[in-house]
C-alpha positions, -999 to 999 in steps of 0.1 A, spaced: -92 -82 -80 -127 -85 -91 -134 -100 -126 -127 -73 -152 -113 -49 -127 -82 -29 -136 -52 -34 -112 -52 2 -100 -89 3 -95 -87 -29 -75 -59 -15 -54 -79 17 -47 -109 -4 -38 -89 -27 -15 -72 3 2 -105 19 10 -121 -13 22 -92 -22 45 -82 13 57 -109 38 49 -84 59 28 -104 71 -2 -87 103 -14 -53 89 -26 -32 110 -50 -5 97 -73 21 125 -77 48 100 -86 27 85 -113 8 52 -114 39 29 -116 40 -1 -93 63 -26 -77 54 -62 -70 67 -86 -44 84 -119 -51 59 -148 -50 49 -159 -14 22 -179 3 15 -204 -24 25 -182 -53 7 -150 -43 22 -117 -56 13 -83 -41 14 -52 -62 22 -18 -45 16 17 -58 31 48 -43 4 72 -32 -1 103 -10 -30 104 14 -38 141 22 -63 130 48 -42 102 64 -70 92 88 -68 54 88 -93 31 105 -95 -7 103 -131 -16 96 -146 -50 103 -147 -72 72 -183 -85 72 -172 -119 58 -145 -124 84 -163 -107 113 -131 -89 122 -107 -64 106 -84 -78 80 -54 -61 97 -44 -58 133 -26 -24 132 -11 3 110 17 28 114 29 58 95 67 55 96 98 72 81 116 50 56 144 41 80 119 30 107 99 10 82 130 -8 70 136 -20 106 101 -36 109 91 -48 74 98 -84 65 124 -92 39 99 -97 11 88 -61 14 122 -45 16 126 -42 -22 92 -24 -24 103 0 4 136 7 -14 117 14 -46 93 38 -28 121 56 -10 141 61 -42 110 76 -60 102 99 -31 138 110 -25 143 117 -62 115 143 -61 115 158 -26 93 187 -34 65 168 -51 40 171 -23 
């Protein structure tokens, strides 16, 4: 996050910078789930959002000279559970529980 930036504002900025997604909606609220510490104590915070556009592109980061990510995939929860690393499984379970608890929200 940038100095003085609220966590959700930072997340929205990062999502747009790294994926091009800019019109996120939060029909499940603005709650979040964090990962356990990894990579030298880093903690990642995840929000559950809906992207009505869904058109992702991975732009080149001008500082790195390459995209920050190599690929993206839109997956059903079961398929995501098979490919996500263990540190992200609790986040996926949290998101699945929220979505399944309100199936008609979007």
